[in-house]
VEXPAFI-978443 format. One record per atom (N, C-alpha, C, CB): residue number from 1; residue in one letter; x, y, z. Coordinates in steps of 0.1 Angstrom, whole numbers. Each point is the difference from the previous one (the first is absolute). Glycine has a CB too. Example, Ala and Ser with C-alpha at 12.3 -4.5 7.8 and 13.67 -1.06 7.14 Angstrom:
+------+------+-------+-------+-------+
| base | paza |  east | north |    up |
+------+------+-------+-------+-------+
|    1 |    A |   132 |   -57 |    78 |
|    1 |    A |    -9 |    12 |     0 |
|    1 |    A |     9 |    12 |     0 |
|    1 |    A |   -19 |   -12 |    12 |
|    2 |    S |    15 |    23 |   -19 |
|    2 |    S |     9 |    11 |     0 |
|    2 |    S |    -8 |    11 |     8 |
|    2 |    S |    12 |    -6 |   -22 |
+------+------+-------+-------+-------+
***
This chain:
+------+------+-------+-------+-------+
| base | paza |  east | north |    up |
+------+------+-------+-------+-------+
|    1 |    M |  1512 |   184 |  1933 |
|    1 |    M |     0 |    15 |     0 |
|    1 |    M |   -18 |    -4 |     8 |
|    1 |    M |    20 |    13 |   -28 |
|    2 |    A |   -21 |    -9 |    39 |
|    2 |    A |   -17 |     0 |     6 |
|    2 |    A |    -1 |    15 |    -7 |
|    2 |    A |    -4 |   -15 |    28 |
|    3 |    I |   -10 |    14 |   -26 |
|    3 |    I |    -8 |    10 |     1 |
|    3 |    I |   -10 |     4 |    11 |
|    3 |    I |     6 |    -5 |   -20 |
|    4 |    S |    -6 |     8 |    22 |
|    4 |    S |    -9 |    -1 |    12 |
|    4 |    S |   -16 |    18 |    -2 |
|    4 |    S |    31 |   -15 |    20 |
|    5 |    S |   -41 |     6 |   -19 |
|    5 |    S |   -13 |    10 |    -3 |
|    5 |    S |    -3 |     1 |    13 |
|    5 |    S |   -11 |    -7 |   -24 |
|    6 |    S |     1 |    20 |    32 |
|    6 |    S |     2 |     0 |     9 |
|    6 |    S |   -18 |     7 |    -2 |
|    6 |    S |    32 |    -2 |     7 |
|    7 |    N |   -40 |    -8 |    -1 |
|    7 |    N |   -12 |     1 |    -2 |
|    7 |    N |    -9 |     8 |    14 |
|    7 |    N |     6 |   -22 |   -19 |
|    8 |    N |     1 |    30 |    25 |
|    8 |    N |    -4 |     6 |     7 |
|    8 |    N |    -5 |    11 |    -4 |
|    8 |    N |    10 |   -12 |    11 |
|    9 |    D |   -23 |    12 |   -10 |
|    9 |    D |   -13 |     9 |     3 |
|    9 |    D |     2 |    13 |    10 |
|    9 |    D |   -14 |   -23 |    -2 |
|   10 |    S |    15 |    21 |    12 |
|   10 |    S |     0 |    14 |    10 |
|   10 |    S |     2 |    13 |    -5 |
|   10 |    S |     9 |   -14 |    15 |
|   11 |    D |    -3 |    17 |   -27 |
|   11 |    D |     7 |    13 |    -5 |
|   11 |    D |    -8 |     7 |    -9 |
|   11 |    D |    21 |   -10 |     2 |
|   12 |    E |   -36 |    -3 |    -5 |
|   12 |    E |    -6 |     5 |    -9 |
|   12 |    E |   -10 |     9 |     4 |
|   12 |    E |     6 |   -18 |   -12 |
|   13 |    V |    -6 |    29 |    10 |
|   13 |    V |   -12 |    13 |     2 |
|   13 |    V |   -16 |    -6 |     0 |
|   13 |    V |    17 |    19 |   -13 |
|   14 |    L |   -27 |   -13 |    21 |
|   14 |    L |   -10 |    -9 |    -6 |
|   14 |    L |    -7 |     8 |   -10 |
|   14 |    L |    -3 |   -14 |    20 |
|   15 |    S |    -2 |    11 |   -27 |
|   15 |    S |    -2 |     7 |   -11 |
|   15 |    S |   -21 |     4 |     4 |
|   15 |    S |    26 |   -15 |   -21 |
|   16 |    E |   -34 |     3 |    29 |
|   16 |    E |   -12 |     7 |    -4 |
|   16 |    E |    -6 |     4 |    13 |
|   16 |    E |    -5 |   -12 |   -21 |
|   17 |    I |    -5 |    20 |    23 |
|   17 |    I |    -4 |     5 |    13 |
|   17 |    I |   -12 |    -6 |     3 |
|   17 |    I |    10 |    20 |    -1 |
|   18 |    N |   -15 |   -20 |    15 |
|   18 |    N |    -9 |    -5 |     9 |
|   18 |    N |   -12 |     7 |    -1 |
|   18 |    N |    17 |    -8 |    13 |
|   19 |    I |   -26 |    10 |   -21 |
|   19 |    I |   -13 |     5 |     1 |
|   19 |    I |   -14 |    -3 |    10 |
|   19 |    I |    12 |     1 |   -21 |
|   20 |    T |    -1 |   -15 |    26 |
|   20 |    T |   -17 |    -4 |    12 |
|   20 |    T |    -2 |    13 |    12 |
|   20 |    T |     5 |   -32 |     2 |
|   21 |    P |     8 |    40 |     2 |
|   21 |    P |    -8 |    12 |     5 |
|   21 |    P |    -7 |    12 |     0 |
|   21 |    P |    10 |   -10 |     4 |
|   22 |    M |    -2 |     7 |   -20 |
|   22 |    M |    -5 |    20 |    -2 |
|   22 |    M |   -17 |    -9 |    -3 |
|   22 |    M |    28 |    25 |   -19 |
|   23 |    V |   -35 |   -32 |    16 |
|   23 |    V |    -9 |    -5 |    -5 |
|   23 |    V |    -7 |     0 |    10 |
|   23 |    V |     9 |    -9 |   -16 |
|   24 |    D |    -4 |     5 |    31 |
|   24 |    D |    -8 |     3 |    14 |
|   24 |    D |    -4 |    11 |    -2 |
|   24 |    D |    13 |   -11 |    15 |
|   25 |    V |    -1 |    19 |   -16 |
|   25 |    V |    -5 |    16 |     6 |
|   25 |    V |   -11 |     4 |   -12 |
|   25 |    V |    26 |    10 |    13 |
|   26 |    M |   -25 |   -12 |   -24 |
|   26 |    M |   -10 |     5 |   -10 |
|   26 |    M |   -19 |    -5 |     8 |
|   26 |    M |    25 |    -4 |   -26 |
|   27 |    L |   -23 |   -10 |    23 |
|   27 |    L |   -14 |    -8 |     6 |
|   27 |    L |     0 |    10 |    12 |
|   27 |    L |     2 |   -29 |    -6 |
|   28 |    V |     3 |    32 |    16 |
|   28 |    V |    -3 |    11 |    16 |
|   28 |    V |    -5 |    12 |    -3 |
|   28 |    V |    17 |    -8 |    12 |
|   29 |    L |    -9 |    11 |   -20 |
|   29 |    L |    -5 |    14 |    -5 |
|   29 |    L |   -15 |    -2 |    -8 |
|   29 |    L |    26 |     9 |    -4 |
|   30 |    L |   -25 |   -15 |    -2 |
|   30 |    L |   -19 |    -3 |   -11 |
|   30 |    L |    -9 |    -4 |    10 |
|   30 |    L |     7 |   -13 |   -26 |
|   31 |    V |    -3 |     9 |    35 |
|   31 |    V |   -11 |    -1 |    12 |
|   31 |    V |     0 |     8 |     9 |
|   31 |    V |     1 |   -19 |    -1 |
|   32 |    V |     4 |    28 |     2 |
|   32 |    V |    -1 |    12 |    11 |
|   32 |    V |    -6 |     8 |   -14 |
|   32 |    V |    25 |    -1 |    24 |
|   33 |    F |   -17 |     3 |   -33 |
|   33 |    F |   -14 |    12 |   -10 |
|   33 |    F |   -12 |   -12 |    -1 |
|   33 |    F |    19 |    21 |   -23 |
|   34 |    I |   -25 |   -29 |    22 |
|   34 |    I |    -7 |     0 |    -3 |
|   34 |    I |   -13 |    -4 |    20 |
|   34 |    I |    16 |    -5 |   -34 |
|   35 |    I |   -12 |     3 |    42 |
|   35 |    I |    -4 |     6 |     6 |
|   35 |    I |    -6 |    15 |     6 |
|   35 |    I |     9 |   -19 |    -5 |
|   36 |    T |     1 |    29 |     3 |
|   36 |    T |     0 |    12 |    -2 |
|   36 |    T |    -8 |     9 |    -5 |
|   36 |    T |    15 |    -8 |     2 |
|   37 |    A |   -14 |     4 |   -18 |
|   37 |    A |   -11 |     6 |    -9 |
|   37 |    A |    -8 |     1 |     5 |
|   37 |    A |     3 |    -6 |   -16 |
|   38 |    P |   -12 |    -2 |    17 |
|   38 |    P |   -13 |     5 |     8 |
|   38 |    P |    -5 |     8 |    12 |
|   38 |    P |     0 |   -15 |   -10 |
|   39 |    L |    10 |    16 |    12 |
|   39 |    L |     0 |     9 |    17 |
|   39 |    L |     2 |    17 |    -7 |
|   39 |    L |    17 |   -22 |    21 |
|   40 |    M |   -10 |    20 |   -31 |
|   40 |    M |     4 |    15 |    -8 |
|   40 |    M |   -11 |     8 |    -3 |
|   40 |    M |    19 |    -9 |   -12 |
|   41 |    T |   -18 |    26 |    17 |
|   41 |    T |   -14 |     5 |    -3 |
|   41 |    T |     2 |    10 |   -10 |
|   41 |    T |   -10 |    -3 |    21 |
|   42 |    N |     7 |     5 |   -32 |
|   42 |    N |     5 |    14 |    -5 |
|   42 |    N |   -12 |    10 |    -1 |
|   42 |    N |    19 |   -12 |   -15 |
|   43 |    S |   -20 |    12 |    26 |
|   43 |    S |   -16 |    16 |     3 |
|   43 |    S |     2 |     7 |    10 |
|   43 |    S |   -19 |   -11 |    -5 |
|   44 |    I |    16 |    22 |     3 |
|   44 |    I |     2 |     5 |    11 |
|   44 |    I |   -13 |     3 |     6 |
|   44 |    I |    22 |     7 |    -7 |
|   45 |    T |   -18 |    -6 |    25 |
|   45 |    T |   -14 |    -1 |     5 |
|   45 |    T |    -2 |    19 |     0 |
|   45 |    T |     1 |   -29 |    19 |
|   46 |    V |   -14 |    30 |   -24 |
|   46 |    V |    -5 |    15 |     0 |
|   46 |    V |   -15 |     0 |     7 |
|   46 |    V |    13 |     8 |   -25 |
|   47 |    N |   -15 |     1 |    32 |
|   47 |    N |   -13 |    -1 |     4 |
|   47 |    N |    -6 |    13 |    -7 |
|   47 |    N |     5 |   -15 |    24 |
|   48 |    L |   -19 |     8 |   -31 |
|   48 |    L |    -6 |    13 |    -9 |
|   48 |    L |    -8 |     7 |     3 |
|   48 |    L |     2 |    -9 |   -14 |
|   49 |    P |    -4 |    19 |    15 |
|   49 |    P |   -15 |     8 |     6 |
|   49 |    P |    -9 |    -2 |    -6 |
|   49 |    P |     7 |    16 |     8 |
|   50 |    K |   -18 |    -9 |    -1 |
|   50 |    K |   -13 |    -9 |     3 |
|   50 |    K |    -5 |    15 |    -7 |
|   50 |    K |    -1 |   -21 |    25 |
|   51 |    T |    -7 |    20 |   -37 |
|   51 |    T |   -10 |     6 |    -7 |
|   51 |    T |   -17 |    -1 |     1 |
|   51 |    T |    20 |    -4 |   -13 |
|   52 |    E |   -27 |    12 |    12 |
|   52 |    E |   -10 |    -5 |    -9 |
|   52 |    E |    -5 |     1 |   -11 |
|   52 |    E |    -3 |    -1 |    15 |
|   53 |    S |     7 |     6 |   -28 |
|   53 |    S |    -1 |    -6 |   -11 |
|   53 |    S |     9 |   -10 |    -2 |
|   53 |    S |    -9 |    18 |    -8 |
|   54 |    T |    13 |   -28 |    17 |
|   54 |    T |     7 |   -18 |    -7 |
|   54 |    T |   -10 |    -6 |    -6 |
|   54 |    T |    16 |    -7 |    18 |
|   55 |    P |   -14 |     9 |   -35 |
|   55 |    P |   -11 |   -11 |    -8 |
|   55 |    P |    -4 |   -19 |     5 |
|   55 |    P |    13 |    18 |   -22 |
|   56 |    Q |   -18 |   -18 |    24 |
|   56 |    Q |    -4 |   -19 |     7 |
|   56 |    Q |     1 |    -6 |   -10 |
|   56 |    Q |   -19 |     1 |    18 |
|   57 |    V |    26 |   -14 |   -14 |
|   57 |    V |     2 |   -13 |   -11 |
|   57 |    V |    -9 |    -6 |     2 |
|   57 |    V |    20 |    -4 |    -2 |
|   58 |    Q |   -25 |     8 |   -14 |
|   58 |    Q |   -14 |   -12 |    -1 |
|   58 |    Q |     3 |   -15 |     3 |
|   58 |    Q |    -8 |    13 |   -19 |
|   59 |    Q |    -3 |   -19 |    18 |
|   59 |    Q |     3 |   -16 |     5 |
|   59 |    Q |   -11 |    -2 |   -11 |
|   59 |    Q |     7 |    -5 |    32 |
|   60 |    P |     3 |    -8 |   -38 |
|   60 |    P |    -7 |    -5 |   -13 |
|   60 |    P |   -15 |    -4 |     0 |
|   60 |    P |    21 |    -8 |    -4 |
|   61 |    E |   -31 |    11 |     2 |
|   61 |    E |   -15 |    -4 |     0 |
|   61 |    E |    -6 |   -17 |    -1 |
|   61 |    E |     0 |    25 |   -14 |
|   62 |    K |    -1 |   -24 |    25 |
|   62 |    K |    -9 |   -13 |     2 |
|   62 |    K |    -5 |    -8 |   -12 |
|   62 |    K |    -7 |    12 |    17 |
|   63 |    P |     9 |   -19 |   -23 |
|   63 |    P |    -8 |    -6 |   -11 |
|   63 |    P |   -15 |    -2 |    -1 |
|   63 |    P |    21 |   -11 |     0 |
|   64 |    L |   -28 |    14 |    -7 |
|   64 |    L |   -14 |    -4 |     0 |
|   64 |    L |     0 |   -19 |     2 |
|   64 |    L |    -9 |    25 |   -18 |
|   65 |    T |     0 |   -30 |    27 |
|   65 |    T |    -5 |   -13 |    -7 |
|   65 |    T |   -15 |    -4 |    -4 |
|   65 |    T |    19 |    -5 |    13 |
|   66 |    L |   -18 |    -3 |   -21 |
|   66 |    L |   -10 |    -4 |    -5 |
|   66 |    L |     5 |   -10 |     3 |
|   66 |    L |   -10 |    13 |   -14 |
|   67 |    S |    -7 |   -22 |    24 |
|   67 |    S |     4 |   -13 |     2 |
|   67 |    S |   -12 |    -9 |    -6 |
|   67 |    S |    15 |     7 |    21 |
|   68 |    I |   -17 |   -20 |   -28 |
|   68 |    I |   -14 |    -9 |    -2 |
|   68 |    I |     2 |   -11 |     8 |
|   68 |    I |    -6 |     6 |   -25 |
|   69 |    D |     1 |    -8 |    33 |
|   69 |    D |    -6 |   -10 |     7 |
|   69 |    D |    -9 |   -13 |    -5 |
|   69 |    D |     4 |    19 |    13 |
|   70 |    A |    -4 |   -29 |    -5 |
|   70 |    A |     1 |   -14 |    -4 |
|   70 |    A |   -17 |     7 |    -8 |
|   70 |    A |    18 |   -24 |    22 |
|   71 |    N |   -25 |    26 |   -20 |
|   71 |    N |   -18 |     3 |    -1 |
|   71 |    N |     1 |     6 |   -11 |
|   71 |    N |   -11 |     3 |    22 |
|   72 |    G |    18 |     3 |   -30 |
|   72 |    G |     7 |    10 |   -12 |
|   72 |    G |    -6 |    16 |     4 |
|   72 |    G |    -2 |   -23 |   -21 |
|   73 |    L |     3 |    22 |    39 |
|   73 |    L |    -1 |    16 |     2 |
|   73 |    L |    10 |    10 |    -5 |
|   73 |    L |    -9 |    -8 |    19 |
|   74 |    I |     8 |    20 |   -20 |
|   74 |    I |    12 |     7 |    -7 |
|   74 |    I |     0 |    13 |    12 |
|   74 |    I |    -2 |    -7 |   -31 |
|   75 |    F |    18 |     8 |    40 |
|   75 |    F |     1 |    14 |     4 |
|   75 |    F |    13 |     4 |    -2 |
|   75 |    F |   -17 |    -2 |    16 |
|   76 |    L |    12 |    15 |   -14 |
|   76 |    L |    10 |    13 |     1 |
|   76 |    L |     3 |     4 |     9 |
|   76 |    L |    -6 |     6 |   -14 |
|   77 |    D |    18 |   -10 |    25 |
|   77 |    D |     1 |     7 |    10 |
|   77 |    D |    -7 |    -1 |    14 |
|   77 |    D |     6 |    10 |   -18 |
|   78 |    K |    -7 |   -23 |    16 |
|   78 |    K |   -10 |   -10 |     9 |
|   78 |    K |   -13 |     6 |    -1 |
|   78 |    K |    15 |    -7 |    17 |
|   79 |    E |   -21 |    14 |   -27 |
|   79 |    E |   -19 |     4 |    -3 |
|   79 |    E |     1 |    -6 |   -13 |
|   79 |    E |    -8 |    26 |    11 |
|   80 |    E |    -7 |   -37 |    -8 |
|   80 |    E |    -6 |    -3 |   -12 |
|   80 |    E |     0 |    13 |   -10 |
|   80 |    E |   -14 |   -19 |    13 |
|   81 |    F |     9 |     8 |   -25 |
|   81 |    F |    -6 |     7 |   -12 |
|   81 |    F |     0 |   -11 |   -13 |
|   81 |    F |    11 |    26 |    10 |
|   82 |    P |   -29 |   -21 |   -16 |
|   82 |    P |     0 |   -10 |    -4 |
|   82 |    P |    12 |     4 |   -20 |
|   82 |    P |   -31 |   -10 |    21 |
|   83 |    I |    27 |    -5 |   -27 |
|   83 |    I |    12 |     0 |   -11 |
|   83 |    I |    -5 |    13 |    -9 |
|   83 |    I |     5 |   -29 |    -2 |
|   84 |    Q |   -18 |    34 |    -1 |
|   84 |    Q |    -3 |     9 |    -6 |
|   84 |    Q |     8 |    21 |     6 |
|   84 |    Q |   -23 |   -25 |    -6 |
|   85 |    F |    27 |    17 |    14 |
|   85 |    F |     5 |    16 |     4 |
|   85 |    F |    11 |     5 |     6 |
|   85 |    F |   -18 |     0 |     2 |
|   86 |    V |    21 |   -13 |    -8 |
|   86 |    V |    21 |    -1 |     6 |
|   86 |    V |     7 |     7 |    -8 |
|   86 |    V |     3 |   -24 |     6 |
|   87 |    E |    -6 |    27 |   -21 |
|   87 |    E |     4 |    10 |    -5 |
|   87 |    E |     0 |    10 |    -3 |
|   87 |    E |     2 |   -10 |    -1 |
|   88 |    E |   -15 |    16 |     3 |
|   88 |    E |    -3 |    13 |     5 |
|   88 |    E |     9 |     0 |    10 |
|   88 |    E |   -23 |     4 |    -6 |
|   89 |    E |    25 |    -7 |    20 |
|   89 |    E |     3 |     1 |     7 |
|   89 |    E |    19 |     4 |     2 |
|   89 |    E |   -26 |   -13 |     1 |
|   90 |    L |    30 |     3 |    -8 |
|   90 |    L |    12 |    -3 |    -6 |
|   90 |    L |     8 |    13 |    -4 |
|   90 |    L |    -9 |   -23 |    -7 |
|   91 |    A |     3 |    26 |    -6 |
|   91 |    A |    -3 |    12 |    -6 |
|   91 |    A |     1 |    13 |     7 |
|   91 |    A |   -13 |   -15 |   -11 |
|   92 |    A |     1 |    19 |    22 |
|   92 |    A |     2 |    12 |     2 |
|   92 |    A |    16 |    -4 |    15 |
|   92 |    A |   -34 |    12 |   -10 |
|   93 |    R |    34 |   -19 |    14 |
|   93 |    R |    16 |    -4 |     5 |
|   93 |    R |    11 |     3 |    -7 |
|   93 |    R |    -8 |   -15 |     8 |
|   94 |    K |    10 |    10 |   -17 |
|   94 |    K |     7 |     3 |    -8 |
|   94 |    K |     3 |    15 |    -7 |
|   94 |    K |    -7 |   -24 |     1 |
|   95 |    A |    -2 |    36 |    -3 |
|   95 |    A |    -5 |    10 |    -2 |
|   95 |    A |     5 |    10 |    14 |
|   95 |    A |   -19 |   -13 |   -18 |
|   96 |    A |    16 |     8 |    29 |
|   96 |    A |     7 |     1 |    12 |
|   96 |    A |    12 |     1 |     4 |
|   96 |    A |   -14 |    -8 |     0 |
|   97 |    N |    21 |     1 |    -3 |
|   97 |    N |    15 |    -8 |    -2 |
|   97 |    N |     7 |    -9 |   -12 |
|   97 |    N |    -6 |    -2 |    23 |
|   98 |    P |    10 |    17 |   -33 |
|   98 |    P |     2 |   -12 |   -11 |
|   98 |    P |    15 |    -7 |    -1 |
|   98 |    P |   -17 |    16 |   -15 |
|   99 |    D |    23 |   -16 |    32 |
|   99 |    D |     7 |   -10 |    -1 |
|   99 |    D |    -2 |   -14 |     8 |
|   99 |    D |    12 |    18 |    -6 |
|  100 |    I |   -23 |   -19 |     8 |
|  100 |    I |    -9 |   -10 |     9 |
|  100 |    I |     5 |   -17 |    -3 |
|  100 |    I |   -25 |    18 |    -2 |
|  101 |    R |    33 |   -25 |    11 |
|  101 |    R |     2 |   -18 |    -3 |
|  101 |    R |    -9 |    -5 |     9 |
|  101 |    R |    25 |    -4 |    -4 |
|  102 |    L |   -35 |    -5 |    -9 |
|  102 |    L |    -7 |    -9 |    13 |
|  102 |    L |     8 |   -17 |    -2 |
|  102 |    L |   -30 |    15 |    -1 |
|  103 |    S |    23 |   -21 |    14 |
|  103 |    S |     4 |   -10 |     2 |
|  103 |    S |   -15 |    -7 |    -5 |
|  103 |    S |    23 |     6 |    19 |
|  104 |    L |   -22 |   -21 |   -26 |
|  104 |    L |    -8 |    -9 |    -2 |
|  104 |    L |     2 |    -9 |    10 |
|  104 |    L |    -1 |     5 |   -21 |
|  105 |    N |   -12 |    -7 |    31 |
|  105 |    N |     3 |   -12 |     3 |
|  105 |    N |   -17 |    -8 |     0 |
|  105 |    N |    26 |     9 |    15 |
|  106 |    A |   -23 |   -23 |   -21 |
|  106 |    A |   -11 |    -9 |    -8 |
|  106 |    A |     3 |   -11 |    10 |
|  106 |    A |     0 |     6 |   -28 |
|  107 |    D |   -12 |    -9 |    33 |
|  107 |    D |     0 |   -16 |     6 |
|  107 |    D |     5 |   -10 |    -9 |
|  107 |    D |   -19 |     4 |    13 |
|  108 |    E |    25 |   -13 |    -9 |
|  108 |    E |     2 |   -13 |    -9 |
|  108 |    E |   -13 |    -6 |    -3 |
|  108 |    E |    23 |    -6 |    10 |
|  109 |    A |   -35 |     6 |    -7 |
|  109 |    A |   -10 |    -6 |    -2 |
|  109 |    A |    -8 |     7 |    -8 |
|  109 |    A |     4 |   -11 |    19 |
|  110 |    V |     1 |    24 |   -26 |
|  110 |    V |   -10 |    12 |    -9 |
|  110 |    V |     8 |    -8 |   -13 |
|  110 |    V |    -4 |    29 |    16 |
|  111 |    S |    -5 |   -31 |   -23 |
|  111 |    S |    -2 |    -3 |   -19 |
|  111 |    S |    12 |     9 |    -4 |
|  111 |    S |   -29 |    -2 |    -7 |
|  112 |    Y |    41 |    -3 |    -4 |
|  112 |    Y |     5 |     7 |    -5 |
|  112 |    Y |    -1 |    10 |   -11 |
|  112 |    Y |     6 |   -15 |    10 |
|  113 |    G |   -20 |    16 |   -16 |
|  113 |    G |   -11 |     6 |    -7 |
|  113 |    G |     8 |     9 |     9 |
|  113 |    G |   -26 |   -13 |    -9 |
|  114 |    V |    13 |    11 |    24 |
|  114 |    V |    -7 |    18 |     6 |
|  114 |    V |    16 |     5 |     2 |
|  114 |    V |   -30 |    -5 |    19 |
|  115 |    V |    42 |     3 |   -13 |
|  115 |    V |    10 |     7 |     1 |
|  115 |    V |     5 |     4 |   -15 |
|  115 |    V |     4 |   -12 |    25 |
|  116 |    A |    -5 |     8 |   -37 |
|  116 |    A |     5 |     9 |   -14 |
|  116 |    A |   -11 |     7 |     0 |
|  116 |    A |    14 |   -14 |   -17 |
|  117 |    K |   -27 |    12 |    22 |
|  117 |    K |   -14 |     9 |    -1 |
|  117 |    K |     8 |    13 |     6 |
|  117 |    K |   -24 |   -19 |     4 |
|  118 |    I |    27 |    19 |     5 |
|  118 |    I |     3 |    11 |    11 |
|  118 |    I |    14 |     6 |    -3 |
|  118 |    I |   -15 |   -12 |    19 |
|  119 |    M |    27 |     3 |   -25 |
|  119 |    M |    11 |     7 |    -7 |
|  119 |    M |    -2 |     8 |   -12 |
|  119 |    M |    10 |   -17 |     7 |
|  120 |    V |   -19 |    12 |   -16 |
|  120 |    V |    -7 |    11 |    -8 |
|  120 |    V |    -6 |    14 |     2 |
|  120 |    V |    -3 |   -19 |    -7 |
|  121 |    I |    -3 |    17 |    22 |
|  121 |    I |    -3 |    10 |     3 |
|  121 |    I |    10 |     9 |     5 |
|  121 |    I |   -19 |   -10 |     2 |
|  122 |    I |    23 |     2 |     2 |
|  122 |    I |    16 |    13 |     9 |
|  122 |    I |     7 |     3 |   -12 |
|  122 |    I |    10 |   -12 |    27 |
|  123 |    E |   -10 |     7 |   -35 |
|  123 |    E |     2 |     8 |   -13 |
|  123 |    E |    -6 |    11 |   -12 |
|  123 |    E |     8 |   -18 |     7 |
|  124 |    R |   -17 |    12 |    -4 |
|  124 |    R |   -13 |    14 |   -10 |
|  124 |    R |     1 |    11 |    11 |
|  124 |    R |   -23 |   -16 |   -13 |
|  125 |    A |    25 |    15 |    31 |
|  125 |    A |    -1 |    15 |     7 |
|  125 |    A |    13 |     4 |     0 |
|  125 |    A |   -19 |    -3 |    16 |
|  126 |    G |    26 |    -3 |   -25 |
|  126 |    G |    17 |    11 |     2 |
|  126 |    G |    10 |    -3 |     5 |
|  126 |    G |   -10 |    14 |     2 |
|  127 |    I |     4 |   -29 |     7 |
|  127 |    I |    15 |     3 |    12 |
|  127 |    I |    10 |    -8 |    -8 |
|  127 |    I |   -11 |     1 |    26 |
|  128 |    D |    23 |     0 |   -24 |
|  128 |    D |    13 |   -10 |    -4 |
|  128 |    D |     7 |    -6 |     8 |
|  128 |    D |     2 |    11 |   -16 |
|  129 |    K |     0 |    -8 |    27 |
|  129 |    K |     4 |    -3 |    12 |
|  129 |    K |    -8 |   -11 |     5 |
|  129 |    K |     8 |    21 |     3 |
|  130 |    L |    -4 |   -35 |    -8 |
|  130 |    L |    -9 |   -12 |     7 |
|  130 |    L |     7 |   -11 |     9 |
|  130 |    L |   -15 |     3 |   -19 |
|  131 |    A |    14 |    -5 |    27 |
|  131 |    A |     7 |   -11 |     2 |
|  131 |    A |   -12 |   -11 |    11 |
|  131 |    A |    28 |    17 |    -4 |
|  132 |    V |   -25 |   -27 |     2 |
|  132 |    V |    -6 |   -13 |     1 |
|  132 |    V |     0 |    -8 |    10 |
|  132 |    V |     3 |     2 |   -18 |
|  133 |    I |    -3 |    -2 |    27 |
|  133 |    I |    -1 |    -7 |    14 |
|  133 |    I |     1 |   -13 |     2 |
|  133 |    I |   -11 |    15 |     3 |
|  134 |    T |    24 |   -28 |     1 |
|  134 |    T |    -5 |   -11 |     2 |
|  134 |    T |    11 |    -6 |    10 |
|  134 |    T |   -14 |    -2 |   -23 |
|  135 |    Q |    10 |    -4 |    23 |
|  135 |    Q |     7 |    -9 |    12 |
|  135 |    Q |    15 |    -7 |    -3 |
|  135 |    Q |   -25 |    -6 |     7 |
|  136 |    Q |    31 |     2 |     0 |
|  136 |    Q |    11 |    -9 |    -1 |
|  136 |    Q |    -4 |   -18 |     1 |
|  136 |    Q |    15 |    24 |    11 |
|  137 |    D |    -9 |   -28 |   -24 |
|  137 |    D |   -13 |   -10 |     5 |
|  137 |    D |    13 |   -14 |    10 |
|  137 |    D |   -25 |     5 |   -30 |
|  138 |    S |    24 |    -8 |    38 |
|  138 |    S |     8 |    -8 |    12 |
|  138 |    S |    -3 |   -15 |   -10 |
|  138 |    S |    -5 |    17 |    31 |
|  139 |    L |    18 |   -20 |   -40 |
|  139 |    L |     1 |   -18 |    -4 |
|  139 |    L |     4 |   -12 |     8 |
|  139 |    L |     6 |    10 |   -18 |
+------+------+-------+-------+-------+
***
């Protein structure tokens, strides 16, 4: 008795799906959407009428600059002030503008004690928005 076994695989159905073409199409669509998305605008073009009572947008006010040069001279916006009158002037400017901002520029030759004294004067004048200006060190 002879048993013949046939190993003919040509009758089997291919059960795997080749997804490579589908991935290619999806990547092309993704690239198209990435490129075209910034070009789309969601606004309507409108020509607004002109009126005389349109409120003006207020620009942020430039901060007051207090500078101390290498000789210890104190300047408020390029105007020299003796140290005994700085607190009075700062308090007057704070009264005129409660939201005043101050930039402190001190020369590197000025001693720490002078800068600390000026910072105390600024605090006593009621100014709480203070920026100490420095230069970036190039290492």
